N, C-alpha and C positions, 0 to 999 in steps of 0.2 A: 204681783211681785214687784212691779215698778214703784208702788207706793211705799213699800217697805225699804227701798233702797234710798238712803239719804243723800249720799254723794256717789257719783258714778262717773266713770270714764269708759267710753265704749270704743273699741278698736275692731274694725271689720276686715276679715280676710276671707278670701275665696279659695277653697280646696276642692277635692273631688267629691261632689255632691254634698258638701257640708258648708255651713256658715258658722263661724266661731266668734263669740262676743266675749270680751274680757271686761269684767266689772270690778270695781273696788268698793267694798261695803264695810261699814263699821258696825252696824247692828242689823241683823235679819232675824225677825221673830218667827217666821214660818219654817226656817231650815235650821236643823240642829248644828250650829257652829259655835265656836268659842266666842264668848261675849267680850265686848270692848277690846277687840284686837283687830288691827287692820290686816285684812287678808285678801289676796287677789284670787278671784274665782273665774272659771271659764264656763260659759253656757254653750254646750255642744249640741247643735241641731243637726239631725239626720232625717231622711225621709220617713223613718219609722219610730224614732225615739228622740227624746229631749233629756239631756243630762247636764248636771252642774258639777264640775270637777275643779279640784284645786290646781292652779297653774303651776305650782311648785312641783306637784306630783307629775303633771303632764309634761312639764319641761324635763323632768328627770327621766321620764319614760320615752318620750318621743323626740323632743327638740334637740337639746344640747346635752353633752356630757361634761362633767367637771374636769378641770385640769388635772386633778389628782387621779382620776380614773383614766384619762387619756394617756398620760405619760407612762404609767406601767405597761399599758397595752402597746404603746409605741416602742418601748424598750424591749418588750418580749418579742415583738415582731421583728425588730432589728436584729435581736439575738438569733431568732430562728433563721432569718435571711443570711446572717453571718455564718451560721452553721451549715446551711444548705449551699451557699455560694461556692465554697471550695470543692464540694462533691460534684456539682455541675461542671465546674471548670475542669476538674480532673477527667470527668467523663468525656467532655468535649475534646480535651487534648488526646485522650486515648482514641477517640473516634477519628480525629483528624490524622493521627499517626497511622491508623489502620487504613484510612482512605488513601493516604500517600503510598503506603506499602502496596495496596492493591493496584493502584495506578501504575507503579513501577513494574509489578509483576505482569500487568496487562500489556504494558509497552514492550516488555521483554518477550512475552509469548507472541505478541503480534509481529515483532521483528523476526523471531525464529520461524514463524509461520510463513512470512513473506520470503525469507531466505530459502526455506524448504521448497516453496513453490518455484522460485527462480532456479534452484538447483535441479528440481525435477524437470522443468521446462528445458534447461540446457541439456540434461541427460537425454531427454526425449529427442531433441534436435540432433544430438550427436548420434544417437542410435539410428534415427531415420537416415542420416547422411551415410553412416557406415553400411546400412542395408542397401542404400542406393549405390554406393561405391562398390559394394560386393557384387551387385548385379551387373554393373558396368565393367568393373576391372577384375572380375573373377577369372577371366580368361587371360589375364596379363602374363602369368607364368607360362601358360601354354603358348601364347603368341611369341614370347621370347625364345622358346625352344624351336619354334618354326622359322624364326628369322634366319637361323644358320642354314636351314634347308633352302630357304629362298635365296640366300647368298650363293650357295653352291650351284643352284640351278641357274642363277643369273650368270655366273662365271662360265658355266658350261655352254650357255648360248652365245656369250660374247667371245669365247675362245676360238670359234671357227670363222675365219675370214670369208667374206662374200665371194671373192674370186675362187677360192678353193671349192666352194659349193657349186660353182658353175662348171668346174672341170671334173669333179668327182662323180661317183656313181649316184644313181637315184636313191639307193638305200641310205646313203649319208644325208642327202637332202631331206628325205622323209623323217629320219631320226632328228635332224635339227629342227624341222617344223614341229615335230611332236614335243620337243623340249620347249619351244617358244609357246605353244598352246598350253602346256602345263604351267609355265611361269605366269601366263596371262590369267589362267583360271585361278591360280593361287592368290594372285593380287586381288582378283574380284571377291574371293572369299574373305580376304583380309578387310576389304572395304565394306563388305556387308556387315561385319562385326565391329566396325568403327576403327579399324586399324588402317592407317594410310601411310604411304611411302613419302619420305621427305628427301627430295633431291634438290639441294639449294644452289645449283650451279648458276653463277652470275648474280646471285642475290647478296644482300648485305649480311654480314656475319651477325648471328644472333647467339649469344652464349647460352641461352636457354634451350636451343635446339641443335646447336653445332658444337663440335669439338675440334679446335684448330690444332693440326699436327705440325704445320710449318708455315713460314711466311716467305713470300717471293717479292723482291722489289720490282714493281711494274709502274713506271711513270705514267703510262697511258690509262691506268685504271685508278679508280678511287680507292682510298685506303680502306682496309678491312672488307674487301670484296672477295667472295668465294670464287677462286679460279680453278680449283681442282677438287673432285669428290672421290676419296678413296673408298668410302663405304657409305651407302645411303642410310638415312635414319628412318625411324618409324614412330608414329604418334598414335596413341590409343585414346580416343574420346577427349582430345585436347591435352593429354598428358604424354610427355615425351618418355617413351620407354627405352629408346636407344638414340643417342644423338648421332648426327651425321659426322663422319670423320672427314675433314676438309682441309684444304690449303688456302690461305688468304694472301691478298696482296698488301704491299706497303709502299710508301713513297721512297 
């Protein structure tokens, strides 16, 4: 075949398991081609076959496409992208709006959940405090009713002078002793239940525990000093259930 080729130009390229030779021939007697026409041929060598193809056909099939075929394809592709782009953008907008809406709902529900937890915790603390106060101060009303009894008993004991007890009969002294024992026992019962007596004689006036009935000018005493106790006060578990009625000094 090399003798039948009068003029040739050979270009060698390396592909995947192939060697391609491009020859230019004017007259080839052994291959049925058009006579006296310059035509570019390609010798295609593979491990299993050898073929001679027209480069125009191969170029059309494999290598390059003409401008006339590329431009319509490009225009069709741009038209398809132009038709699809608004749909994708609209879907993205709807999805973004949905995400924002769900985030707002999530934040709102989370805020409500936290507020509910805080309210429940406050309610539980209040209930626990009320239960504890009920256990401690449940006897407050009963104690207030007994304070009048303690006041009467204290006046009965203090109303008998000591010199009269010495001169009177043994029966009067025994009765007075019984009243004093009853008063002492009642105060012990009060202390066992958290009720203590408040006798602020000589102490500084405290408006949370004392009730000032009058003031007496006394230069030798500090101002607002308790100088007289008309009625003792009582405190239940740190809570004043009856303030002491007192008189205070002033300059």
